[in-house]
VOPAGU-2260 file (C-alpha; in pm, 1 decimal, decimal comma):
REM VOPAGU-2260
SITE   aa  ch    i         X         Y         Z
SITE  UNK   A    0   14928,4    2840,9    8027,1
SITE  UNK   A    1   14686,3    2822,3    8321,5
SITE  UNK   A    2   14720,6    3196,8    8377,8
SITE  UNK   A    3   14634,0    3265,7    8012,8
SITE  UNK   A    4   14325,8    3043,2    8031,3
SITE  UNK   A    5   14217,8    3216,2    8353,3
SITE  UNK   A    6   14264,7    3559,8    8196,7
SITE  UNK   A    7   14060,0    3458,0    7892,3
SITE  UNK   A    8   13780,9    3319,7    8106,1
SITE  UNK   A    9   13779,0    3633,7    8316,6
SITE  UNK   A   10   13772,7    3856,2    8008,9
SITE  UNK   A   11   13471,5    3660,7    7881,8
SITE  UNK   A   12   13272,1    3715,0    8202,4
SITE  UNK   A   13   12987,7    3965,4    8174,8
SITE  UNK   A   14   13085,9    4113,7    8512,8
SITE  UNK   A   15   13377,2    4286,3    8341,9
SITE  UNK   A   16   13117,9    4538,9    8228,5
SITE  UNK   A   17   13070,7    4829,9    8468,5
SITE  UNK   A   18   12701,0    4831,8    8382,3
SITE  UNK   A   19   12669,9    4464,5    8483,4
SITE  UNK   A   20   12857,9    4526,9    8805,8
SITE  UNK   A   21   12634,8    4821,6    8897,7
SITE  UNK   A   22   12328,0    4609,1    8819,2
SITE  UNK   A   23   12448,0    4319,8    9037,6
SITE  UNK   A   24   12550,8    4556,7    9318,2
SITE  UNK   A   25   12214,4    4737,1    9327,6
SITE  UNK   A   26   12031,7    4404,1    9303,8
SITE  UNK   A   27   12230,2    4257,9    9591,6
SITE  UNK   A   28   12199,5    4572,1    9806,3
SITE  UNK   A   29   11823,9    4577,9    9745,6
SITE  UNK   A   30   11737,1    4208,1    9774,6
SITE  UNK   A   31   11954,1    4114,1   10070,6
SITE  UNK   A   32   11790,1    4359,5   10316,3
SITE  UNK   A   33   11441,4    4253,9   10201,8
SITE  UNK   A   34   11520,5    3885,3   10259,8
SITE  UNK   A   35   11676,1    3960,4   10598,3
SITE  UNK   A   36   11379,3    4180,3   10684,8
SITE  UNK   A   37   11134,1    3898,2   10608,9
SITE  UNK   A   38   11319,4    3646,9   10821,8
SITE  UNK   A   39   11376,3    3906,7   11091,5
SITE  UNK   A   40   11008,2    4000,1   11114,1
SITE  UNK   A   41   10890,7    3638,0   11123,7
SITE  UNK   A   42   11152,6    3526,2   11374,9
SITE  UNK   A   43   11101,5    3832,5   11592,9
SITE  UNK   A   44   10726,3    3779,4   11592,3
SITE  UNK   A   45   10766,7    3416,7   11697,9
SITE  UNK   A   46   11000,6    3507,7   11982,3
SITE  UNK   A   47   10778,9    3786,9   12111,7
SITE  UNK   A   48   10456,5    3587,6   12069,3
SITE  UNK   A   49   10597,9    3290,5   12262,8
SITE  UNK   A   50   10733,1    3518,0   12534,1
SITE  UNK   A   51   10405,4    3705,4   12565,8
SITE  UNK   A   52   10203,9    3383,4   12573,2
SITE  UNK   A   53   10434,1    3233,0   12837,1
SITE  UNK   A   54   10414,6    3543,6   13055,7
SITE  UNK   A   55   10036,0    3559,5   13030,9
SITE  UNK   A   56    9991,6    3191,9   13123,4
SITE  UNK   A   57   10242,4    3213,8   13408,7
SITE  UNK   A   58   10058,9    3510,8   13559,9
SITE  UNK   A   59    9729,2    3324,7   13550,4
SITE  UNK   A   60    9890,6    3012,0   13692,2
SITE  UNK   A   61   10033,9    3211,8   13982,2
SITE  UNK   A   62    9687,5    3346,7   14060,6
SITE  UNK   A   63    9549,3    2995,0   14047,5
SITE  UNK   A   64    9836,5    2871,1   14266,7
SITE  UNK   A   65    9742,1    3128,7   14530,9
SITE  UNK   A   66    9381,0    3016,0   14511,6
SITE  UNK   A   67    9487,1    2653,2   14545,6
SITE  UNK   A   68    9680,7    2737,6   14860,2
SITE  UNK   A   69    9408,1    2955,9   15003,1
SITE  UNK   A   70    9146,2    2684,7   14953,8
SITE  UNK   A   71    9371,3    2402,8   15082,7
SITE  UNK   A   72    9337,7    2228,5   14746,8
SITE  UNK   A   73    9626,3    1995,1   14830,7
SITE  UNK   A   74    9491,1    1928,8   15179,0
SITE  UNK   A   75    9802,4    2047,5   15360,6
SITE  UNK   A   76    9621,9    2216,8   15646,1
SITE  UNK   A   77    9407,9    2037,0   15906,2
SITE  UNK   A   78    9351,2    2337,0   16131,4
SITE  UNK   A   79    8992,8    2430,2   16212,7
SITE  UNK   A   80    9094,1    2801,0   16195,7
SITE  UNK   A   81    9114,5    2791,7   15816,0
SITE  UNK   A   82    8833,2    3017,0   15695,2
SITE  UNK   A   83    8860,9    2998,7   15311,9
SITE  UNK   A   84    8729,3    2677,4   15166,7
SITE  UNK   A   85    8608,4    2717,2   14812,1
SITE  UNK   A   86    8468,0    2412,4   14652,1
SITE  UNK   A   87    8698,7    2184,9   14453,3
SITE  UNK   A   88    8458,7    2201,9   14161,2
SITE  UNK   A   89    8514,1    2578,6   14118,0
SITE  UNK   A   90    8891,7    2546,5   14099,4
SITE  UNK   A   91    8866,3    2246,1   13866,9
SITE  UNK   A   92    8643,4    2453,1   13643,1
SITE  UNK   A   93    8897,6    2735,6   13636,7
SITE  UNK   A   94    9174,4    2489,2   13551,9
SITE  UNK   A   95    8961,7    2341,3   13275,2
SITE  UNK   A   96    8885,7    2688,0   13140,7
SITE  UNK   A   97    9256,3    2779,4   13137,4
SITE  UNK   A   98    9337,9    2451,0   12964,2
SITE  UNK   A   99    9077,2    2506,7   12693,8
SITE  UNK   A  100    9167,2    2872,5   12647,5
SITE  UNK   A  101    9531,8    2798,1   12570,3
SITE  UNK   A  102    9473,2    2455,5   12414,2
SITE  UNK   A  103    9691,5    2296,7   12675,7
SITE  UNK   A  104    9711,4    2067,0   12973,4
SITE  UNK   A  105    9746,6    2149,3   13343,5
SITE  UNK   A  106    9860,0    1898,9   13606,5
SITE  UNK   A  107    9874,4    1970,3   13978,0
SITE  UNK   A  108   10140,0    1769,2   14157,8
SITE  UNK   A  109   10170,5    1750,0   14536,2
SITE  UNK   A  110   10485,6    1716,3   14743,7
SITE  UNK   A  111   10478,5    1338,7   14704,5
SITE  UNK   A  112   10505,1    1380,0   14325,7
SITE  UNK   A  113   10150,4    1246,3   14282,2
SITE  UNK   A  114    9921,3    1401,5   14025,5
SITE  UNK   A  115    9626,3    1551,3   14216,6
SITE  UNK   A  116    9454,9    1699,3   13912,5
SITE  UNK   A  117    9498,8    1649,2   13536,9
SITE  UNK   A  118    9282,1    1848,2   13297,6
SITE  UNK   A  119    9319,3    1562,7   13050,0
SITE  UNK   A  120    9196,7    1321,3   13320,0
SITE  UNK   A  121    9445,9    1048,1   13233,9
SITE  UNK   A  122    9726,1    1085,4   13491,8
SITE  UNK   A  123    9541,6    1152,1   13818,8
SITE  UNK   A  124    9680,1     947,3   14104,8
SITE  UNK   A  125    9994,7     863,9   13915,1
SITE  UNK   A  126   10342,1     954,9   14026,7
SITE  UNK   A  127   10541,5    1186,6   13800,1
SITE  UNK   A  128   10909,1    1254,4   13851,0
SITE  UNK   A  129   11073,4    1478,7   13591,5
SITE  UNK   A  130   11360,0    1724,1   13585,6
SITE  UNK   A  131   11127,0    2020,3   13552,9
SITE  UNK   A  132   10917,4    1917,1   13855,8
SITE  UNK   A  133   11220,6    1846,7   14073,5
SITE  UNK   A  134   11380,7    2181,3   13983,0
SITE  UNK   A  135   11054,4    2360,7   14056,5
SITE  UNK   A  136   11037,8    2201,3   14404,9
SITE  UNK   A  137   11393,4    2334,8   14449,9
SITE  UNK   A  138   11262,7    2688,2   14385,5
SITE  UNK   A  139   11343,9    2725,7   14014,3
SITE  UNK   A  140   11068,1    2814,3   13766,4
SITE  UNK   A  141   11099,7    2643,6   13427,9
SITE  UNK   A  142   10968,6    2767,3   13092,7
SITE  UNK   A  143   11069,9    2574,6   12780,4
SITE  UNK   A  144   10957,1    2626,5   12420,8
SITE  UNK   A  145   10961,5    2318,4   12199,0
SITE  UNK   A  146   10946,5    2463,5   11849,8
SITE  UNK   A  147   10955,4    2124,7   11677,9
SITE  UNK   A  148   10643,3    1987,8   11850,7
SITE  UNK   A  149   10474,2    2324,3   11894,3
SITE  UNK   A  150   10415,9    2364,1   12268,1
SITE  UNK   A  151   10541,3    2557,2   12571,0
SITE  UNK   A  152   10606,1    2368,6   12893,2
SITE  UNK   A  153   10632,0    2556,2   13221,9
SITE  UNK   A  154   10617,5    2498,0   13597,4
SITE  UNK   A  155   10475,2    2720,5   13873,3
SITE  UNK   A  156   10526,3    2640,7   14244,7
SITE  UNK   A  157   10234,5    2622,8   14486,8
SITE  UNK   A  158   10360,9    2803,6   14796,4
SITE  UNK   A  159   10248,3    2734,8   15151,3
SITE  UNK   A  160   10125,0    3068,5   15293,0
SITE  UNK   A  161   10164,1    3031,2   15674,4
SITE  UNK   A  162    9925,4    3191,9   15923,1
SITE  UNK   A  163   10042,7    3498,6   16114,4
SITE  UNK   A  164   10152,8    3296,4   16411,7
SITE  UNK   A  165   10409,5    3117,0   16206,8
SITE  UNK   A  166   10547,1    3427,3   16031,9
SITE  UNK   A  167   10905,3    3355,1   16125,8
SITE  UNK   A  168   10915,3    3030,4   15933,5
SITE  UNK   A  169   11006,9    3024,7   15562,9
SITE  UNK   A  170   10731,9    2949,4   15310,5
SITE  UNK   A  171   10750,4    2595,5   15174,0
SITE  UNK   A  172   10663,6    2464,5   14827,9
SITE  UNK   A  173   10366,2    2231,9   14872,6
SITE  UNK   A  174   10309,4    2147,1   14510,2
SITE  UNK   A  175   10381,8    2220,2   14145,1
SITE  UNK   A  176   10161,4    2317,2   13855,1
SITE  UNK   A  177   10303,6    2151,4   13541,5
SITE  UNK   A  178   10152,1    2312,9   13234,4
SITE  UNK   A  179   10184,5    2250,8   12860,5
SITE  UNK   A  180   10018,9    2495,5   12620,2
SITE  UNK   A  181    9992,5    2475,1   12244,1
SITE  UNK   A  182   10157,7    2726,5   12008,0
SITE  UNK   A  183    9951,0    2629,1   11703,3
SITE  UNK   A  184    9796,4    2975,7   11688,8
SITE  UNK   A  185   10144,9    3131,9   11688,1
SITE  UNK   A  186   10252,9    2894,8   11410,4
SITE  UNK   A  187    9940,5    2975,5   11207,8
SITE  UNK   A  188    9999,4    3346,2   11243,1
SITE  UNK   A  189   10364,4    3300,8   11147,4
SITE  UNK   A  190   10268,0    3102,5   10839,6
SITE  UNK   A  191   10024,9    3373,0   10731,5
SITE  UNK   A  192   10283,9    3644,8   10794,9
SITE  UNK   A  193   10546,3    3445,7   10606,6
SITE  UNK   A  194   10318,2    3415,7   10301,7
SITE  UNK   A  195   10241,1    3786,2   10302,1
SITE  UNK   A  196   10607,5    3873,6   10357,4
SITE  UNK   A  197   10704,5    3643,0   10070,8
SITE  UNK   A  198   10459,0    3814,6    9838,3
SITE  UNK   A  199   10586,4    4154,6    9949,3
SITE  UNK   A  200   10944,2    4036,7    9904,7
SITE  UNK   A  201   10869,0    3914,1    9550,6
SITE  UNK   A  202   10718,2    4251,8    9462,2
SITE  UNK   A  203   11017,7    4430,0    9612,5
SITE  UNK   A  204   11255,3    4209,1    9414,0
SITE  UNK   A  205   11071,9    4293,6    9090,4
SITE  UNK   A  206   11087,7    4665,1    9169,9
SITE  UNK   A  207   11454,6    4640,5    9268,2
SITE  UNK   A  208   11530,4    4440,0    8953,2
SITE  UNK   A  209   11371,5    4707,6    8734,2
SITE  UNK   A  210   11541,8    4983,4    8934,3
SITE  UNK   A  211   11879,5    4808,0    8903,0
SITE  UNK   A  212   11842,5    4788,1    8524,1
SITE  UNK   A  213   11736,2    5152,7    8502,5
SITE  UNK   A  214   12011,9    5283,2    8730,5
SITE  UNK   A  215   12282,1    5072,5    8564,3
SITE  UNK   A  216   12186,8    5225,6    8228,9
SITE  UNK   A  217   12150,3    5581,3    8361,0
SITE  UNK   A  218   12469,2    5574,5    8568,6
SITE  UNK   A  219   12683,4    5445,3    8280,6
SITE  UNK   A  220   12527,6    5671,6    8016,3
SITE  UNK   A  221   12797,7    5941,7    8058,4
SITE  UNK   A  222   13064,7    5677,3    7996,6
SITE  UNK   A  223   12884,3    5579,9    7675,5
SITE  UNK   A  224   12891,0    5944,4    7568,8
SITE  UNK   A  225   13263,7    5960,7    7643,9
SITE  UNK   A  226   13317,3    5647,2    7432,4
SITE  UNK   A  227   13109,8    5787,7    7145,2
SITE  UNK   A  228   13299,1    6116,6    7152,4
SITE  UNK   A  229   13636,3    5937,8    7156,4
SITE  UNK   A  230   13526,1    5712,3    6869,5
SITE  UNK   A  231   13426,3    6017,8    6665,1
SITE  UNK   A  232   13767,4    6172,5    6721,9
SITE  UNK   A  233   13935,9    5841,0    6641,6
SITE  UNK   A  234   13733,2    5802,5    6319,9
SITE  UNK   A  235   13832,2    6151,5    6214,0
SITE  UNK   A  236   13481,6    6298,6    6219,2
SITE  UNK   A  237   13585,1    6555,0    6477,5
SITE  UNK   A  238   13902,7    6697,7    6621,4
SITE  UNK   A  239   13739,4    6924,9    6876,4
SITE  UNK   A  240   13781,6    6887,1    7251,3
SITE  UNK   A  241   13509,0    6675,5    7408,8
SITE  UNK   A  242   13308,6    6766,5    7719,5
SITE  UNK   A  243   13112,3    6523,9    7941,3
SITE  UNK   A  244   13084,0    6678,7    8286,7
SITE  UNK   A  245   12815,0    6454,9    8442,2
SITE  UNK   A  246   13053,3    6303,9    8699,0
SITE  UNK   A  247   13386,6    6415,1    8839,2
SITE  UNK   A  248   13532,7    6087,4    8708,4
SITE  UNK   A  249   13409,3    6141,2    8351,7
SITE  UNK   A  250   13534,0    6499,4    8369,1
SITE  UNK   A  251   13879,4    6373,6    8469,3
SITE  UNK   A  252   13877,5    6116,7    8186,0
SITE  UNK   A  253   13768,2    6380,9    7935,8
SITE  UNK   A  254   14030,1    6627,5    8060,0
SITE  UNK   A  255   14301,8    6362,6    8027,4
SITE  UNK   A  256   14178,7    6273,7    7677,8
SITE  UNK   A  257   14166,0    6639,9    7571,5
SITE  UNK   A  258   14519,3    6689,2    7701,8
SITE  UNK   A  259   14627,8    6383,6    7504,6
SITE  UNK   A  260   14456,8    6522,9    7192,8
SITE  UNK   A  261   14629,2    6855,7    7247,6
SITE  UNK   A  262   14959,9    6675,8    7292,1
SITE  UNK   A  263   14899,1    6479,8    6970,9
SITE  UNK   A  264   14821,6    6802,4    6785,2
SITE  UNK   A  265   15141,3    6959,3    6911,1
SITE  UNK   A  266   15337,3    6648,3    6813,5
SITE  UNK   A  267   15172,3    6640,2    6472,6
SITE  UNK   A  268   15246,8    7007,6    6413,9
SITE  UNK   A  269   15600,2    6953,1    6542,5
SITE  UNK   A  270   15640,1    6654,2    6310,6
SITE  UNK   A  271   15515,8    6851,4    6010,9
SITE  UNK   A  272   15742,4    7142,4    6098,7
SITE  UNK   A  273   16030,5    6900,9    6153,2
SITE  UNK   A  274   15977,5    6743,0    5809,7
SITE  UNK   A  275   15959,2    7086,8    5650,1
SITE  UNK   A  276   16273,9    7201,0    5832,4
SITE  UNK   A  277   16463,0    6883,5    5744,3
SITE  UNK   A  278   16362,1    6921,9    5380,7
SITE  UNK   A  279   16470,2    7284,1    5381,2
SITE  UNK   A  280   16798,3    7220,4    5563,9
SITE  UNK   A  281   16892,6    6931,3    5335,9
SITE  UNK   A  282   16777,2    7107,6    5023,9
SITE  UNK   A  283   16979,0    7425,6    5085,4
SITE  UNK   A  284   17327,6    7265,2    5058,7
SITE  UNK   A  285   17212,8    7059,8    4760,6
SITE  UNK   A  286   17089,7    7373,7    4585,5
SITE  UNK   A  287   17417,8    7550,9    4658,8
SITE  UNK   A  288   17618,5    7259,3    4519,8
SITE  UNK   A  289   17401,2    7248,0    4205,9
SITE  UNK   A  290   17446,8    7620,5    4146,5
SITE  UNK   A  291   17823,6    7587,3    4186,0
SITE  UNK   A  292   17836,4    7282,4    3960,0
SITE  UNK   A  293   17615,7    7447,5    3694,2
SITE  UNK   A  294   17839,4    7755,9    3700,8
SITE  UNK   A  295   18146,2    7541,3    3633,3
SITE  UNK   A  296   17976,0    7351,1    3352,6
SITE  UNK   A  297   17851,2    7670,0    3186,2
SITE  UNK   A  298   18203,2    7809,4    3154,3
SITE  UNK   A  299   18472,9    7690,9    2917,5
SITE  UNK   A  300   18840,5    7688,8    2997,0
SITE  UNK   A  301   18775,8    7751,8    3370,1
SITE  UNK   A  302   19093,4    7871,1    3545,3
SITE  UNK   A  303   19233,7    7628,9    3798,6
SITE  UNK   A  304   19206,5    7887,9    4075,3
SITE  UNK   A  305   18831,7    7939,7    4014,5
SITE  UNK   A  306   18776,1    7567,0    3974,7
SITE  UNK   A  307   18953,4    7508,1    4307,9
SITE  UNK   A  308   18748,9    7781,1    4478,7
SITE  UNK   A  309   18420,3    7631,5    4353,9
SITE  UNK   A  310   18524,5    7282,5    4461,1
SITE  UNK   A  311   18612,1    7410,8    4810,1
SITE  UNK   A  312   18263,6    7562,0    4835,4
SITE  UNK   A  313   18107,6    7232,0    4722,1
SITE  UNK   A  314   18312,7    7039,7    4982,4
SITE  UNK   A  315   18198,7    7287,5    5248,5
SITE  UNK   A  316   17835,0    7231,4    5153,6
SITE  UNK   A  317   17888,4    6853,8    5157,3
SITE  UNK   A  318   18039,9    6883,2    5507,9
SITE  UNK   A  319   17740,3    7090,9    5614,4
SITE  UNK   A  320   17501,1    6829,2    5470,8
SITE  UNK   A  321   17690,1    6554,1    5647,6
SITE  UNK   A  322   17674,2    6743,8    5978,5
SITE  UNK   A  323   17297,6    6785,6    5947,5
SITE  UNK   A  324   17251,4    6413,1    5873,4
SITE  UNK   A  325   17479,4    6319,2    6166,2
SITE  UNK   A  326   17283,5    6540,3    6406,9
SITE  UNK   A  327   16954,1    6402,0    6276,8
SITE  UNK   A  328   17068,9    6045,7    6336,7
SITE  UNK   A  329   17183,4    6137,2    6687,9
SITE  UNK   A  330   16846,4    6297,4    6758,4
SITE  UNK   A  331   16656,9    5993,2    6628,8
SITE  UNK   A  332   16859,6    5769,7    6858,2
SITE  UNK   A  333   16778,4    6000,8    7150,7
SITE  UNK   A  334   16406,5    5971,3    7073,6
SITE  UNK   A  335   16407,7    5592,6    7104,1
SITE  UNK   A  336   16268,6    5517,0    7448,3
SITE  UNK   A  337   16400,5    5163,1    7439,5
SITE  UNK   A  338   16756,1    5282,3    7418,3
SITE  UNK   A  339   16954,0    5193,0    7727,9
SITE  UNK   A  340   17221,8    5415,9    7872,3
SITE  UNK   A  341   17566,6    5274,7    7918,6
SITE  UNK   A  342   17585,6    5398,4    8276,4
SITE  UNK   A  343   17921,9    5399,9    8450,8
SITE  UNK   A  344   18058,2    5568,4    8761,2
SITE  UNK   A  345   18249,8    5866,8    8625,1
SITE  UNK   A  346   18463,5    6149,7    8760,1
SITE  UNK   A  347   18276,1    6453,0    8624,7
SITE  UNK   A  348   18561,7    6692,3    8712,3
SITE  UNK   A  349   18807,6    6502,0    8491,7
SITE  UNK   A  350   18551,4    6478,5    8210,0
SITE  UNK   A  351   18488,5    6853,9    8221,4
SITE  UNK   A  352   18862,6    6929,6    8214,7
SITE  UNK   A  353   18904,1    6703,7    7909,2
SITE  UNK   A  354   18616,5    6868,2    7718,9
SITE  UNK   A  355   18738,0    7219,9    7794,2
SITE  UNK   A  356   19087,6    7120,0    7679,8
SITE  UNK   A  357   18942,7    7018,3    7341,8
SITE  UNK   A  358   18736,4    7335,3    7302,2
SITE  UNK   A  359   18989,3    7596,1    7417,1
SITE  UNK   A  360   19155,6    7615,5    7069,8
SITE  UNK   A  361   18818,1    7723,2    6925,4
SITE  UNK   A  362   18783,5    7981,5    7204,0
SITE  UNK   A  363   19132,8    8120,4    7138,4
SITE  UNK   A  364   19043,7    8191,8    6775,4
SITE  UNK   A  365   18773,3    8432,3    6901,2
SITE  UNK   A  366   18984,3    8546,0    7195,8
SITE  UNK   A  367   18726,2    8404,9    7438,7
SITE  UNK   A  368   18848,2    8317,0    7786,3
SITE  UNK   A  369   18720,3    7982,6    7923,8
SITE  UNK   A  370   18719,4    7951,3    8304,5
SITE  UNK   A  371   18643,6    7631,8    8496,4
SITE  UNK   A  372   18537,2    7648,7    8862,6
SITE  UNK   A  373   18502,4    7319,3    9048,8
SITE  UNK   A  374   18329,3    7362,6    9383,9
SITE  UNK   A  375   18389,6    7002,3    9492,9
SITE  UNK   A  376   18483,7    6663,9    9343,4
SITE  UNK   A  377   18189,4    6495,4    9171,8
SITE  UNK   A  378   18150,2    6122,7    9105,3
SITE  UNK   A  379   17823,1    6032,1    8929,3
SITE  UNK   A  380   17659,2    5745,3    8741,9
SITE  UNK   A  381   17618,9    5870,1    8383,3
SITE  UNK   A  382   17656,4    5765,4    8021,2
SITE  UNK   A  383   17999,4    5903,3    7928,7
SITE  UNK   A  384   17920,4    5955,4    7559,6
SITE  UNK   A  385   17595,4    6141,7    7619,3
SITE  UNK   A  386   17736,7    6340,2    7909,1
SITE  UNK   A  387   18022,8    6446,9    7682,3
SITE  UNK   A  388   17764,1    6547,8    7421,6
SITE  UNK   A  389   17575,6    6762,6    7675,4
SITE  UNK   A  390   17883,4    6945,9    7798,7
SITE  UNK   A  391   18036,7    6988,6    7452,8
SITE  UNK   A  392   17720,5    7135,3    7297,5
SITE  UNK   A  393   17667,2    7385,8    7578,6
SITE  UNK   A  394   18028,7    7503,9    7599,5
SITE  UNK   A  395   18069,7    7511,0    7220,5
SITE  UNK   A  396   17752,4    7720,9    7181,4
SITE  UNK   A  397   17873,4    7955,5    7455,3
SITE  UNK   A  398   18196,5    8005,3    7259,4
SITE  UNK   A  399   18040,2    8033,8    6912,2
SITE  UNK   A  400   17766,2    8278,5    7010,6
SITE  UNK   A  401   17997,2    8494,4    7219,2
SITE  UNK   A  402   18145,5    8832,7    7156,2
SITE  UNK   A  403   18508,3    8886,9    7069,2
SITE  UNK   A  404   18726,7    8914,1    7380,3
SITE  UNK   A  405   18438,9    8764,1    7583,1
SITE  UNK   A  406   18438,7    8493,7    7847,4
SITE  UNK   A  407   18278,2    8156,7    7923,8
SITE  UNK   A  408   18250,5    8029,7    8281,0
SITE  UNK   A  409   18184,6    7665,4    8367,6
SITE  UNK   A  410   18085,3    7583,5    8727,5
SITE  UNK   A  411   18059,9    7225,8    8861,3
SITE  UNK   A  412   17890,4    7165,0    9197,3
SITE  UNK   A  413   17696,7    6890,8    9378,1
SITE  UNK   A  414   17487,2    6813,8    9683,4
SITE  UNK   A  415   17390,4    6480,7    9840,1
SITE  UNK   A  416   17151,9    6394,8    9551,5
SITE  UNK   A  417   17234,0    6591,5    9234,2
SITE  UNK   A  418   17528,1    6750,7    9059,0
SITE  UNK   A  419   17497,0    7073,2    8857,9
SITE  UNK   A  420   17684,0    7180,6    8545,1
SITE  UNK   A  421   17643,8    7551,7    8471,8
SITE  UNK   A  422   17771,0    7726,7    8159,7
SITE  UNK   A  423   17755,3    8109,0    8154,7
SITE  UNK   A  424   17882,9    8341,6    7884,7
SITE  UNK   A  425   17908,8    8709,0    7790,2
SITE  UNK   A  426   17760,5    8648,8    7447,4
SITE  UNK   A  427   17483,5    8794,2    7234,9
SITE  UNK   A  428   17205,6    8651,9    7456,8
SITE  UNK   A  429   16863,5    8517,6    7363,8
SITE  UNK   A  430   16548,3    8730,1    7324,5
SITE  UNK   A  431   16284,8    8660,7    7590,3
SITE  UNK   A  432   16023,0    8553,6    7334,8
SITE  UNK   A  433   16263,7    8293,4    7192,4
SITE  UNK   A  434   16353,7    8119,1    7520,6
SITE  UNK   A  435   16053,0    7883,1    7498,3
SITE  UNK   A  436   16157,7    7760,9    7151,0
SITE  UNK   A  437   16533,5    7711,1    7176,4
SITE  UNK   A  438   16499,2    7332,7    7230,6
SITE  UNK   A  439   16287,6    7288,5    6916,9
SITE  UNK   A  440   16453,9    7114,8    6627,1
SITE  UNK   A  441   16607,6    7348,1    6366,0
SITE  UNK   A  442   16498,7    7652,3    6563,7
SITE  UNK   A  443   16738,4    7945,6    6534,3
SITE  UNK   A  444   16714,2    8279,8    6710,3
SITE  UNK   A  445   16909,7    8460,4    6438,7
SITE  UNK   A  446   16907,5    8238,3    6130,0
SITE  UNK   A  447   17152,3    8446,1    5926,3
SITE  UNK   A  448   17403,6    8466,1    6211,2
SITE  UNK   A  449   17361,0    8095,4    6286,3
SITE  UNK   A  450   17435,9    8000,4    5928,6
SITE  UNK   A  451   17752,6    8207,7    5937,6
SITE  UNK   A  452   17858,7    8023,1    6252,6
SITE  UNK   A  453   17763,4    7688,3    6101,4
SITE  UNK   A  454   17500,2    7555,9    6342,9
SITE  UNK   A  455   17232,2    7308,8    6235,8
SITE  UNK   A  456   16969,4    7407,8    6494,4
SITE  UNK   A  457   16971,0    7057,8    6647,9
SITE  UNK   A  458   17234,1    7094,4    6919,6
SITE  UNK   A  459   17007,7    7204,6    7204,8
SITE  UNK   A  460   16737,3    6952,3    7108,4
SITE  UNK   A  461   16998,4    6674,9    7130,9
SITE  UNK   A  462   17129,4    6817,8    7459,5
SITE  UNK   A  463   16786,7    6826,7    7622,8
SITE  UNK   A  464   16707,8    6469,7    7510,1
SITE  UNK   A  465   17035,4    6346,9    7662,6
SITE  UNK   A  466   16963,0    6531,4    7989,3
SITE  UNK   A  467   16612,5    6380,5    8013,1
SITE  UNK   A  468   16752,1    6033,7    7950,7
SITE  UNK   A  469   16959,2    6082,8    8268,1
SITE  UNK   A  470   16637,4    6185,4    8456,8
SITE  UNK   A  471   16778,9    6535,2    8484,7
SITE  UNK   A  472   16666,1    6889,0    8399,0
SITE  UNK   A  473   16799,5    7184,1    8202,5
SITE  UNK   A  474   16706,2    7549,9    8254,7
SITE  UNK   A  475   16819,7    7871,1    8087,3
SITE  UNK   A  476   16832,8    8238,6    8180,4
SITE  UNK   A  477   16941,0    8502,7    7931,5
SITE  UNK   A  478   16952,0    8875,5    7873,9
SITE  UNK   A  479   16975,1    8989,5    7514,9
SITE  UNK   A  480   17308,9    9159,3    7447,2
SITE  UNK   A  481   17453,8    9059,8    7785,4
SITE  UNK   A  482   17484,2    8682,2    7794,3
SITE  UNK   A  483   17323,3    8344,9    7865,1
SITE  UNK   A  484   17343,4    8085,0    8143,1
SITE  UNK   A  485   17245,2    7717,7    8110,0
SITE  UNK   A  486   17206,8    7504,9    8424,6
SITE  UNK   A  487   17200,7    7125,3    8396,7
SITE  UNK   A  488   17095,4    6922,1    8702,7
SITE  UNK   A  489   17148,6    6543,0    8697,0
SITE  UNK   A  490   17111,7    6278,8    8974,4
SITE  UNK   A  491   17435,7    6141,5    9115,6
SITE  UNK   A  492   17284,5    5790,8    9113,7
SITE  UNK   A  493   17100,8    5677,3    8803,1
SITE  UNK   A  494   16772,3    5498,0    8870,2
SITE  UNK   A  495   16630,8    5313,2    8571,1
SITE  UNK   A  496   16252,9    5308,8    8528,8
């Protein structure tokens, strides 16, 4: 019940339409990259802008740090040999300028963690101990971007540049420049870029939406033409082959449909011919019986001998009519695809011997020698009744359509997958132009000769149907006036479809 409800819901979805699926696919393929592009551009700009801003500030801070050291801003040197002493006011002005330029704050911290200079002027003389400052004194530069509050915090060490006499000693960190700069300008630029990207994205989505509609219609147009052409054929307005060669797929569909139409035409013609042949075959014995009966009724005092002769002819025609009806019923049963075979494991050698034993009396009446050659024992999974029908029809035809004092040879062989049943004769043969039609119902190579023999023209059609039901094949080779050979090939193991 749940599966049925799910199937109904799925069948009601618009995405079952190929046009809708193409539309959604193009829309998704177009919109997704544009959205990702917008976010990618904005995020990439932010990352690069912050990095560039941090690098620029750090470079300027390093220059200032060198100036601070050179001018003994922290008062670390007491030597009278120090020659560079710029005024404190100049450096403070540079620090103030840097702070204003980047909308930030610069604090200079000495080795005692006291704030020597604060561009905000609120923390001078205070002690500041933070993780960033401590790590900077340990030789590690820190740069941290706080996206939430919109600032970049960084530290730059103030190195102690020793005089030449103390070259061998390692430079020491005498102080730290703790700097915080604003990223409001980066955020403003990002906001402006985001608005423009959003507008561009909206325009792209509109264009992609229109393009998706157009392409979904254009790409499925050939399928609409295929549907229209099939509907015209179905409605009976046309019976011509259709042609829509826009795509390889539509060409394949059209080719398959045209082949189906051709097959239907052949079947329809075959059905009409079959009906005509059945009517003719059934009508002929009836007409003969009517003529015989009318002849008896038109005469008075009919001698018993003539009456008996006419009645024997009527009985013969009734037997012929009955044989035709029996073969027709057998053929109809063969045509039913739902019919199951009664498959059993059977000794084909014994079955062949039994069939030949039944048919040898008929062969003796025409002085036809029947020879059986068994190459190896054969055990196969077959329907005994239908297999008997196949063998009987082929051997009986070989006897009936043979020459006097002729021969019939039956050869049974097998390999690891199939067994073969071959019937060869020295009979009248089949013309080359008739070989393609011998399995058609009521088809006769020589109609007058066939009627003398008593065939109905259905034997080979029944035989081929029985062979196909066993998933086998039947082939024929013949030379007119010399003889015919039928080869039946059937799997040893029956596999049901």
